[in-house]
Wavefront OBJ file of the C-alpha trace (Angstrom):
o trace
v -15.994 17.371 4.241
v -12.830 15.690 4.464
v -9.466 17.240 4.103
v -7.801 18.136 0.924
v -5.456 15.237 -0.214
v -1.583 16.151 0.335
v -0.923 16.365 -3.411
v 2.496 14.362 -3.518
v 3.580 15.622 -7.216
v 1.409 17.029 -10.080
v 3.302 17.616 -13.354
v 0.033 18.925 -14.882
v -0.894 15.541 -16.055
v -0.071 12.775 -13.799
v -0.983 13.681 -10.364
v -0.134 11.717 -7.296
v -2.261 12.372 -4.039
v -2.728 11.078 -0.651
v -5.330 10.948 1.711
v -4.322 11.068 5.416
v -7.140 12.066 7.660
v -10.002 9.853 6.384
v -10.053 6.893 9.646
v -11.910 7.780 12.247
v -13.234 6.123 15.999
v -10.576 3.600 17.003
v -8.961 1.929 13.111
v -5.875 2.598 13.311
v -4.446 5.523 10.907
v -3.919 4.644 7.299
v -3.076 6.588 4.091
v -5.017 6.094 0.764
v -3.262 7.071 -3.028
v -4.778 8.082 -5.631
v -3.106 8.305 -9.233
v -3.830 10.005 -12.006
v -2.622 10.415 -15.316
v -4.430 11.154 -18.596
v -7.476 9.650 -18.543
v -6.541 6.795 -16.144
v -6.795 5.918 -12.209
v -5.867 4.131 -9.927
v -6.134 4.002 -6.159
v -3.940 2.228 -3.592
v -4.256 0.029 -0.563
v -8.042 1.990 -0.229
v -9.050 0.012 2.953
v -12.352 -1.120 4.516
v -15.860 0.346 5.131
v -13.961 2.637 7.798
v -12.518 4.689 4.906
v -14.627 3.689 1.698
v -17.583 6.635 2.195
v -15.045 9.429 3.079
v -12.460 8.152 0.021
v -15.216 7.999 -2.164
v -16.306 11.775 -1.439
v -12.945 12.547 -1.645
v -11.702 11.633 -4.926
v -15.126 12.164 -6.331
v -13.334 15.276 -6.696
v -10.476 14.606 -9.507
v -12.621 11.800 -11.088
v -15.766 9.780 -12.154
v -15.803 7.262 -10.102
v -17.376 4.308 -11.871
v -14.456 5.317 -14.479
v -11.297 4.146 -11.978
v -9.396 2.025 -13.497
v -7.132 0.073 -10.991
v -7.715 -0.535 -7.334
v -4.187 -1.794 -5.979
v -4.037 -3.754 -3.287
v -0.554 -4.314 -1.702
v -1.862 -7.119 0.474
v -4.665 -8.838 2.227
v -5.411 -7.063 5.345
v -8.740 -5.208 6.239
v -7.137 -1.664 5.861
v -5.747 -2.882 3.225
v -8.819 -3.967 0.820
v -12.158 -5.287 2.714
v -13.945 -3.094 0.757
v -13.433 -4.963 -2.233
v -16.753 -5.590 -2.574
v -17.708 -1.815 -2.718
v -15.424 -0.388 -5.013
v -16.621 -3.376 -7.482
v -20.182 -2.169 -7.578
v -19.640 1.507 -7.931
v -16.869 1.483 -10.161
v -15.432 -0.917 -13.685
v -12.064 -1.157 -12.128
v -10.259 -4.014 -11.873
v -8.797 -5.745 -8.139
v -4.523 -5.799 -8.622
v -2.636 -7.521 -5.980
v -0.345 -11.125 -5.546
v -1.655 -13.884 -7.126
v -1.397 -15.799 -3.777
v -4.219 -13.237 -2.594
v -6.184 -13.445 -5.971
v -8.221 -16.210 -5.099
v -9.270 -15.885 -1.550
v -10.483 -11.841 -1.755
v -13.844 -12.846 -3.987
v -14.125 -13.846 0.117
v -14.890 -10.637 0.438
v -17.204 -9.825 -2.399
v -20.431 -11.556 -1.110
v -23.080 -13.281 -3.168
v -25.146 -10.261 -4.155
v -22.015 -8.302 -5.465
v -21.771 -11.609 -8.264
v -26.042 -11.081 -9.423
v -25.562 -7.759 -9.496
v -22.347 -7.347 -11.140
v -23.200 -10.731 -13.551
v -20.017 -11.623 -13.828
v -17.377 -13.756 -11.700
v -15.320 -11.927 -9.426
v -12.665 -13.544 -10.320
v -12.626 -11.979 -13.605
v -11.870 -8.046 -11.928
v -9.372 -9.567 -10.305
v -5.515 -8.763 -12.023
v -2.633 -11.459 -10.254
v 0.627 -10.319 -10.040
v 2.793 -12.834 -10.773
v 5.643 -13.136 -7.934
v 8.065 -11.635 -9.912
v 6.185 -8.722 -10.294
v 4.690 -6.681 -13.086
v 4.198 -3.728 -15.573
v 0.766 -2.918 -15.440
v 0.267 -0.310 -18.234
v -0.830 3.403 -17.087
v -1.436 6.434 -18.664
v 1.349 6.860 -21.318
v 3.850 4.920 -18.719
v 3.260 1.312 -16.627
v 3.017 1.660 -12.636
v 5.509 -1.183 -11.680
v 4.654 -3.586 -9.103
v 7.821 -4.468 -6.541
v 8.232 -7.493 -5.144
v 8.373 -7.788 -1.517
v 7.691 -10.436 -0.023
v 6.901 -11.735 3.360
v 6.695 -7.583 4.584
v 4.396 -8.023 5.958
v 2.855 -11.196 4.430
v 3.318 -13.506 1.961
v 2.286 -12.530 -1.120
v 3.328 -8.454 -1.130
v 3.841 -6.367 -3.383
v 4.426 -2.662 -3.467
v 3.719 -0.307 -6.499
v 6.836 2.064 -7.898
v 5.601 5.022 -9.929
v 8.182 5.746 -12.609
v 6.614 9.593 -13.501
v 7.058 10.825 -9.844
v 9.292 8.936 -8.584
v 7.504 7.728 -5.951
v 7.914 3.980 -4.523
v 4.531 2.971 -2.347
v 5.970 1.048 0.166
v 2.151 -0.682 2.059
v 3.631 -1.691 5.372
v 7.213 -1.159 5.389
v 8.265 2.295 6.489
v 5.192 2.250 8.494
v 5.233 4.407 11.372
v 2.593 5.641 14.273
v 2.141 9.274 16.395
v 4.550 10.742 14.932
v 3.025 12.973 12.179
v 2.451 12.770 8.509
v 4.471 15.169 7.306
v 7.652 13.538 5.290
v 10.644 12.930 7.847
v 13.389 14.882 8.806
v 14.913 13.734 11.331
v 15.620 10.365 11.189
v 17.269 9.556 14.198
v 13.869 10.860 16.128
v 11.579 9.044 14.166
v 13.441 5.552 14.394
v 11.179 4.706 17.624
v 8.007 5.604 15.879
v 8.537 2.355 13.439
v 10.907 0.507 15.224
v 8.774 -1.685 17.619
v 6.519 -2.251 14.001
v 8.947 -3.369 12.074
v 10.696 -5.808 14.762
v 7.432 -7.707 15.020
v 5.581 -7.681 11.216
v 8.418 -7.976 8.785
v 9.899 -11.286 8.853
v 13.495 -11.717 9.156
v 16.136 -9.397 8.270
v 17.419 -11.016 5.231
v 13.827 -10.498 3.441
v 14.124 -6.789 4.862
v 17.383 -6.691 2.881
v 16.981 -8.365 -0.155
v 14.165 -5.854 -0.472
v 16.640 -2.680 0.225
v 19.318 -3.980 -2.364
v 16.698 -4.181 -4.960
v 15.050 -1.075 -4.628
v 17.901 0.697 -4.296
v 18.731 0.510 -8.144
v 14.632 2.182 -8.673
v 15.095 6.163 -9.032
v 13.614 6.991 -6.011
v 12.242 10.682 -5.087
v 10.263 9.394 -2.283
v 9.184 6.415 -0.090
v 5.567 6.443 0.831
v 4.492 4.068 3.166
v 0.412 2.601 4.201
v 0.899 4.339 7.898
v 3.040 7.415 9.049
v 5.178 9.841 7.094
v 7.039 9.379 3.918
v 10.755 9.455 3.201
v 11.976 12.265 0.366
v 14.712 12.924 -1.303
v 18.041 11.079 -1.598
v 19.340 10.968 2.055
v 16.593 10.095 3.897
v 15.574 7.213 1.246
v 19.149 5.793 1.953
v 18.786 6.221 5.775
v 16.382 4.239 5.585
v 16.780 1.390 3.268
v 20.259 1.352 4.983
v 18.567 1.178 8.159
v 16.171 -1.660 7.331
v 18.961 -2.993 5.606
v 20.160 -4.165 8.991
v 17.634 -4.891 11.546
v 16.897 -8.028 13.116
v 13.524 -8.722 13.422
v 10.525 -11.344 12.858
v 12.320 -14.808 13.431
v 15.436 -13.195 13.746
v 14.101 -12.076 17.264
v 11.928 -15.853 18.073
v 13.411 -18.479 20.639
v 11.805 -21.758 21.681
v 10.018 -19.528 24.756
v 8.320 -17.438 21.622
v 6.545 -20.744 20.837
v 6.112 -22.819 24.651
v 2.328 -23.340 25.117
v 0.846 -21.341 27.952
v 0.841 -23.898 30.946
v -2.698 -25.139 33.035
l 1 2 3 4 5 6 7 8 9 10 11 12 13 14 15 16 17 18 19 20 21 22 23 24 25 26 27 28 29 30 31 32 33 34 35 36 37 38 39 40 41 42 43 44 45 46 47 48 49 50 51 52 53 54 55 56 57 58 59 60 61 62 63 64 65 66 67 68 69 70 71 72 73 74 75 76 77 78 79 80 81 82 83 84 85 86 87 88 89 90 91 92 93 94 95 96 97 98 99 100 101 102 103 104 105 106 107 108 109 110 111 112 113 114 115 116 117 118 119 120 121 122 123 124 125 126 127 128 129 130 131 132 133 134 135 136 137 138 139 140 141 142 143 144 145 146 147 148 149 150 151 152 153 154 155 156 157 158 159 160 161 162 163 164 165 166 167 168 169 170 171 172 173 174 175 176 177 178 179 180 181 182 183 184 185 186 187 188 189 190 191 192 193 194 195 196 197 198 199 200 201 202 203 204 205 206 207 208 209 210 211 212 213 214 215 216 217 218 219 220 221 222 223 224 225 226 227 228 229 230 231 232 233 234 235 236 237 238 239 240 241 242 243 244 245 246 247 248 249 250 251 252 253 254 255 256 257 258 259 260 261 262
């Protein structure tokens, strides 16, 4: 039986749950998220085969899986959406992702999925335009927030205005420092610095994103890997840090593109 999820928010009707212990074996640790509001439900970045069965079992304690409303995919990586075909078969969900990846995701759904569903897989995908959009959910909306090139060319984060949580995909990700909210920011930096320097495209992209999300009323930033940032102070510390970070193309030189000798 999977471990109980971490309750990020619960006002009696609207709930946000984080599953942080479903990956076993050689897979990279990742968090999966379930938002519930009335009859609506959304899974954020549910992952691939390593997490499908344990997530299915764990989530079924809180909802009817066949009635799942949305699967939200921040981008196209395997640990984000590789089990697309299984969610399509076992639920009625719509899959929400960047328009840049919407046309490629059917490659993850084999031919028998289309035959069993008796529909074109693409008809179950909701493409997000580059400028983002609001997605009707419960009595409110979830906001699809542009995060292009962080670290995918078509990338979105998902902001829940009820809980005031920004589900930030790989932005803010850390490895090997536990799962509880960050309390000592300076101590936490080494656990996320290498990842961000390699996987984020440039300081310009980081800075533009940070400037934009400062306008949201954020109580918590929760990445797909590692520890969340909770409270105005920690959220602010992270946004300040990533705004100044040299990363990606900023660090590239001619040596980075030199062909190997021989």
